[in-house]
C-alpha positions in Angstrom: 97.2 82.8 158.4 95.4 79.6 158.5 94.8 77.9 161.2 95.3 74.3 160.8 92.6 73.4 163.4 90.3 74.9 161.4 87.5 73.0 158.9 88.1 76.3 156.7 90.3 78.9 156.5 89.6 82.1 159.2 87.7 84.6 157.7 86.6 87.8 159.4 82.9 86.1 160.2 84.6 82.9 161.4 84.4 81.9 165.6 88.0 81.8 165.2 88.5 85.3 164.1 85.3 87.3 166.1 85.9 88.8 169.3 82.7 89.1 170.2 81.1 85.5 168.6 82.4 82.3 169.3 80.3 79.0 168.7 79.5 76.7 171.3 82.4 74.1 170.1 85.0 76.9 170.3 83.9 78.0 173.8 84.0 73.9 174.4 87.4 73.5 173.1 88.7 76.3 175.1 87.2 74.8 178.4 89.2 71.4 178.3 92.4 73.5 177.2 91.5 75.6 180.2 90.8 72.5 182.2 93.9 70.9 181.9 96.3 73.7 182.2 93.7 74.6 185.9 94.3 70.2 186.4 98.4 71.4 185.7 98.5 74.0 188.7 96.2 72.5 191.3 97.9 69.4 191.2 101.2 71.3 192.2 99.8 73.1 194.8 97.6 70.6 196.3 101.0 68.4 196.7 102.6 71.0 198.6 100.1 71.1 201.9 99.8 67.2 201.5 103.8 66.6 202.2 103.8 66.1 206.0 100.5 64.0 206.0 101.9 62.0 202.8 105.4 61.2 205.2 103.7 60.3 208.7 101.5 58.0 206.8 104.2 56.2 204.0 107.7 56.7 207.0 109.1 58.7 204.2 112.1 60.8 205.4 112.5 64.9 204.5 114.3 63.9 201.7 112.9 61.1 200.3 109.5 63.3 200.8 111.1 66.1 198.9 111.5 63.9 195.7 107.4 64.0 195.9 107.4 67.3 194.6 111.0 67.4 192.6 109.7 63.9 190.3 107.0 65.9 189.5 109.5 69.2 188.4 112.2 67.0 186.9 109.7 64.9 184.4 107.7 68.7 183.4 110.6 70.6 183.5 112.8 67.9 181.3 110.5 67.3 178.4 109.0 70.8 178.1 111.1 71.2 175.0 110.4 67.8 173.8 106.7 68.0 174.3 106.4 71.4 172.7 108.2 69.9 169.2 106.2 67.2 169.5 102.9 68.7 169.5 104.1 70.3 166.2 105.2 67.2 164.2 102.7 64.4 165.8 99.5 66.7 165.5 98.3 69.2 168.8 95.2 67.4 169.6 96.9 64.1 169.4 99.7 64.6 171.7 97.0 67.2 173.9 95.1 63.6 174.3 97.4 61.3 174.9 99.4 62.8 177.5 95.9 64.0 179.4 94.6 60.4 179.3 98.1 59.3 181.4 97.6 62.2 183.4 94.3 60.8 184.9 96.1 57.4 185.2 99.1 58.9 186.8 96.9 60.5 189.1 94.6 57.6 190.2 97.9 55.4 190.9 99.4 58.5 192.9 96.5 57.9 194.9 96.5 54.2 195.6 100.3 53.5 195.9 101.6 51.9 199.6 105.4 53.3 198.9 107.5 56.0 198.3 109.0 54.8 195.0 106.4 54.3 193.6 104.2 57.5 194.7 107.7 59.4 193.4 107.4 57.5 190.3 103.9 58.6 189.5 104.4 62.0 190.4 107.4 61.8 187.8 105.4 60.5 185.4 102.7 63.1 186.0 105.2 66.0 185.5 106.1 64.1 182.3 102.2 64.3 181.0 101.8 67.9 181.9 105.4 68.6 179.7 103.4 67.1 176.5 99.9 69.0 177.7 101.4 72.8 178.4 102.7 73.2 175.0 99.7 71.5 173.1 97.2 73.0 174.8 99.0 76.8 174.2 99.9 75.7 171.0 96.2 74.5 170.0 94.8 78.1 171.4 97.0 80.3 169.3 96.4 78.1 166.0 92.7 78.7 166.5 92.4 81.8 167.4 93.5 84.5 164.8 96.1 86.4 166.3 95.3 90.0 168.0 92.2 90.9 170.1 90.6 87.7 170.0 93.7 85.5 170.8 94.4 88.0 173.8 91.2 87.6 175.3 91.1 83.3 174.6 94.7 83.7 176.3 93.8 86.1 179.1 91.4 83.4 180.2 93.5 80.2 179.4 96.3 81.5 181.7 94.0 82.7 184.3 92.9 78.8 184.8 96.5 78.2 186.3 96.1 81.3 188.8 92.9 80.1 190.0 94.0 76.2 189.8 96.5 77.3 192.2 94.8 79.0 195.0 91.6 76.7 195.0 94.7 73.6 194.9 96.0 75.4 198.4 91.9 75.7 199.7 91.0 72.1 198.6 94.3 70.8 200.2 93.7 71.7 203.1 90.4 70.5 203.7 91.3 67.4 201.8 94.3 66.7 203.7 91.8 66.7 206.9 90.7 63.4 205.7 93.1 61.7 203.7 96.2 63.1 201.9 95.2 60.7 199.3 92.2 62.5 198.0 94.4 65.2 196.6 96.3 62.2 194.7 92.7 61.3 193.5 91.0 64.5 192.8 92.7 65.2 189.5 92.2 61.6 187.7 87.8 62.3 187.1 88.2 65.8 186.0 91.1 64.4 183.7 88.9 61.8 182.6 86.3 64.3 181.7 88.4 67.2 180.0 89.7 64.3 177.9 86.2 62.7 176.5 84.8 66.6 175.9 88.4 67.0 174.2 87.8 63.8 171.8 84.4 65.1 170.8 85.3 69.0 171.0 89.0 69.6 170.0 88.9 69.4 166.1 91.8 67.7 164.1 95.1 69.3 163.8 97.4 68.7 161.0 100.5 67.5 160.9 103.4 69.8 159.8 105.4 68.2 156.8 108.3 67.4 158.0 110.8 67.0 155.2 113.7 67.0 156.8 113.3 64.1 159.4 113.0 63.8 163.0 115.9 66.1 165.0 116.5 62.6 167.3 119.8 64.2 168.2 118.3 67.4 169.6 115.5 65.6 171.0 118.3 63.2 173.2 120.8 66.3 174.1 117.9 68.7 175.1 115.7 66.1 177.0 119.1 65.1 179.0 120.4 68.7 179.2 116.9 69.8 180.6 116.7 66.9 183.0 120.3 66.9 184.2 119.8 70.7 184.9 116.8 70.6 186.7 118.0 67.4 188.3 121.3 69.1 189.9 119.1 72.3 190.6 117.1 70.8 193.1 119.7 68.9 194.6 122.6 71.5 195.0 121.0 72.6 198.4 121.0 69.2 199.7 124.4 68.1 198.0 126.0 72.1 199.0 126.3 74.2 195.4 130.2 74.1 195.9 130.9 70.3 195.7 132.5 68.1 193.2 128.8 66.5 192.6 127.3 70.0 191.9 129.7 71.0 189.8 130.6 68.5 187.6 126.8 68.0 187.4 126.7 71.6 185.9 129.6 71.0 183.6 127.6 68.3 182.4 125.5 70.9 181.6 127.3 73.4 179.9 128.6 70.2 177.9 125.2 69.2 177.0 123.9 72.5 176.1 127.0 73.0 173.6 126.2 70.1 171.7 122.6 70.9 171.3 122.9 74.3 170.2 125.2 72.4 167.4 123.1 69.8 166.4 120.4 72.8 166.5 122.4 75.0 164.3 122.9 71.7 161.6 119.3 70.1 161.6 117.2 70.5 159.0 114.2 70.0 161.0 115.6 71.3 164.7 113.9 70.4 168.1 114.5 74.6 169.1 114.9 76.7 165.8 117.2 79.0 167.3 116.6 81.6 164.8 113.5 82.8 167.0 115.6 83.7 169.8 116.8 86.7 167.6 113.8 88.9 168.0 113.8 90.8 171.2 110.1 90.5 172.1 110.9 86.2 172.0 114.3 86.8 174.1 112.5 89.4 176.9 109.2 87.1 176.6 111.6 84.2 178.1 113.7 85.9 180.3 110.5 87.6 181.8 109.4 84.4 182.5 111.8 82.9 184.3 112.2 86.0 186.6 108.8 86.4 187.2 108.0 82.7 188.1 111.0 82.2 190.0 110.5 85.0 192.4 106.8 84.1 192.9 107.6 80.5 193.6 110.1 81.4 195.6 107.9 83.8 197.5 105.3 81.2 197.7 108.0 79.2 199.7 109.2 81.8 202.1 105.7 82.9 202.8 104.5 79.5 203.6 107.3 78.8 205.8 106.5 82.0 207.7 102.9 81.5 208.1 103.2 77.2 208.7 106.1 77.1 210.3 107.0 80.2 212.6 103.3 81.4 213.2 102.0 78.2 213.4 99.1 78.7 211.4 96.6 76.1 210.0 97.4 74.6 205.9 93.7 76.0 205.5 94.2 79.7 207.4 97.6 80.1 205.0 95.5 78.8 201.8 93.1 81.6 202.7 95.6 84.2 203.4 96.7 83.2 199.4 93.2 83.4 198.4 92.8 87.4 197.6 95.6 86.9 194.9 94.2 84.2 193.6 90.8 85.6 193.2 91.9 89.1 192.1 93.0 86.6 189.1 90.2 85.1 188.3 87.8 88.4 188.2 90.2 90.1 186.1 90.3 86.9 183.8 87.9 88.4 180.8 89.5 92.5 181.2 93.1 91.8 180.8 92.3 90.7 176.9 91.3 94.2 176.2 93.9 95.8 177.9 96.2 94.7 176.2 94.9 95.2 173.1 95.1 99.1 174.0 98.1 99.1 175.6 100.4 96.0 174.5 102.4 93.6 176.5 105.7 95.1 177.6 103.7 98.1 179.3 101.4 95.9 181.3 104.2 93.6 182.0 106.4 96.6 183.6 103.6 97.6 185.6 102.8 93.9 186.7 106.4 93.6 187.8 106.4 96.4 189.6 103.2 95.7 191.1 105.2 93.0 192.1 108.6 94.6 193.0 106.2 96.7 195.8 104.6 93.4 196.8 107.9 91.7 198.0 109.2 94.7 199.4 106.3 95.6 201.5 106.3 91.9 202.3 110.0 92.7 204.5 107.5 94.4 207.7 106.5 90.9 208.4 107.0 90.2 212.3 106.1 87.4 214.8 102.6 89.0 215.4 101.7 90.4 211.9 97.8 92.5 211.0 96.6 90.6 208.5 95.1 93.6 207.0 98.4 95.8 206.9 101.5 94.0 206.7 100.0 90.5 204.9 96.9 91.6 202.7 98.6 94.5 200.8 101.7 92.1 199.2 98.5 89.5 198.2 96.6 91.8 196.3 99.4 93.6 194.6 100.9 90.1 193.5 97.7 88.9 192.3 97.5 92.1 189.9 101.0 91.8 189.0 99.4 87.9 188.0 97.0 89.3 186.2 98.7 91.4 184.1 102.1 89.4 183.5 101.2 86.0 182.8 98.7 86.1 179.9 101.0 89.4 178.6 104.2 87.0 178.4 101.8 84.3 176.6 101.1 86.4 174.3 104.1 88.2 173.9 106.0 84.9 173.0 103.4 83.3 170.4 102.8 86.9 168.6 104.3 86.6 165.2 104.9 82.9 165.6 104.4 80.7 161.8 101.3 78.0 163.4 104.0 75.4 162.7 106.0 76.2 165.3 104.5 77.6 167.9 104.4 74.4 169.9 107.8 75.1 169.9 107.8 78.2 171.3 105.1 77.5 173.8 107.5 74.5 174.9 110.2 77.0 175.2 108.0 79.4 177.3 107.4 76.9 180.0 110.7 75.5 180.4 112.1 79.0 181.1 108.8 79.0 184.0 109.9 75.7 184.9 114.0 76.7 185.0 113.6 79.6 186.4 111.6 78.5 189.2 113.8 76.0 190.3 116.8 77.5 189.7 115.6 80.9 191.7 113.8 78.7 194.2 117.7 76.8 195.0 119.0 79.9 195.4 116.7 81.4 197.6 116.9 78.2 200.0 120.3 78.3 199.8 120.4 82.0 201.2 118.0 81.2 204.1 119.9 77.8 205.0 122.5 80.2 205.5 121.2 82.5 207.7 119.5 80.1 209.7 121.1 78.6 212.6 120.2 75.4 214.0 117.9 75.8 217.2 117.7 79.2 216.5 115.0 81.5 218.6 111.8 82.5 216.5 112.9 85.8 215.7 116.7 84.5 214.8 114.4 82.2 212.0 112.0 85.3 211.1 115.9 87.1 210.6 116.8 84.2 208.0 113.7 85.1 205.7 114.7 88.4 205.4 117.5 88.1 203.0 115.7 85.1 201.2 113.0 88.0 200.8 115.9 90.6 199.6 116.9 88.1 196.7 113.5 87.6 195.6 113.0 91.6 195.7 116.1 91.5 193.6 114.6 89.0 191.1 111.4 90.7 190.0 113.3 94.0 189.8 115.6 92.4 187.3 112.5 91.3 185.2 111.4 94.8 185.2 114.6 96.1 183.9 114.5 93.2 181.2 111.0 94.6 180.5 111.7 98.2 180.6 114.2 97.6 177.5 111.4 97.1 175.9 109.8 100.3 175.8 110.7 103.6 173.9 109.6 106.5 173.5 106.2 107.1 171.5 105.8 108.8 168.2 103.8 111.3 167.6 101.5 110.2 164.4 102.4 108.2 161.4 100.3 108.2 158.1 99.2 104.6 157.7 96.6 102.9 154.6 92.8 102.7 156.2 92.2 99.2 156.0 89.6 98.2 153.3 90.1 101.5 151.5 92.6 102.3 148.8 93.2 105.8 148.6 92.2 107.2 152.1 95.1 107.7 154.4 94.9 108.4 158.4 96.7 109.5 160.8 97.0 107.6 164.3 98.7 107.2 167.1 101.5 104.6 167.1 102.0 102.4 169.9 105.3 103.5 172.4 106.6 99.9 172.1 108.9 98.1 169.8 106.9 94.9 170.0 
């Protein structure tokens, strides 16, 4: 398949199809895309640690303060489907660079504002811009690097930047917040500007999809509204009450909008999401795996943060350093995961990663009010780091393999939507479980006991992800005759992967 980003068709000698020799420009392109992914993760983790300082300086109530985080989630999760398809239809390079510029401006605005509503607005705009940079960046990689070992290597490096950015964000925010929370908002701006300038020079021009069926305006409207309302409803449900009339009516409206969206997509000549991609079992497992993977992790991080900071009284920096081994393990493995995927296939690695995650969460149930870090917390962090190193790149590879270039943005948007919606839904569920078991004014031990049901739910979510992944495995065949590449007569007996994908 020829990449629309290449100036010439890919060939065995071209940098985009060689796993051993990439041109400086190709490395530069990957670096710019990695920088954007790094910034997205960095921004999310830094803001979480800075919230207490923000609330104190701007005089924000707890209910208002949570929208500093929720505003970003709303813009990001609600517009990912539109962002992914826009990259296919309008040109991936154009969409990526424009959105990156908006991200830089919103970062600058967020660090200068003096009111809560303006800060929340800047966060929403940043989430909106990330909803376009994330799928556009991923689709640039999948259309620039040939499917197989070369793409697996690129994706393993790319996805590692998310975990690295998140881990560094925790540490940096602990340091920067000591001076001013505004620095946590401003830091991404100059990095985004540098990435934008380099991207203008390095990222090749992409071909837009020939769109004879016109633009799917009804699909864009109903799809965006349904995702915005779903994320909003889930974020607000713990506060409004899961059984309240407001929440139930909102979920009903989401169901109606999604039904209309599906009907529109079935009849559209140029759909926002071609529903046929979901006939692939591999694709469905990738999407569900992304939901359970990120949903369990973000819920665990929420509980672990409460445990370390609120219950044990650790500083933000100490908590960040506690999480650091997981991020360091992911960063150190970034260049190795691609070759491991080539050898064992994505379903096996995802299954092993989910197994690590389940064990890590189960071990964390041993926490007490006087934990020994090396014996109680560190093993969980290392297992989670190993899980992230295996699962996240593998999910991206599995979701994008076998997809035509003109639908890579669509699939990338769908995968990122699964990640974001899974995180929002499962975090809300775990929060509700913990809140229901935490009596007001409880003793430290009672608070700790209220965390355990939440950790059990987190573990159960990871188990569900593991079971979904296991449906993609099958018994190994002994051998199968295949024609050796480049020969018209020779045949060889080669072992076949024990996978459906």
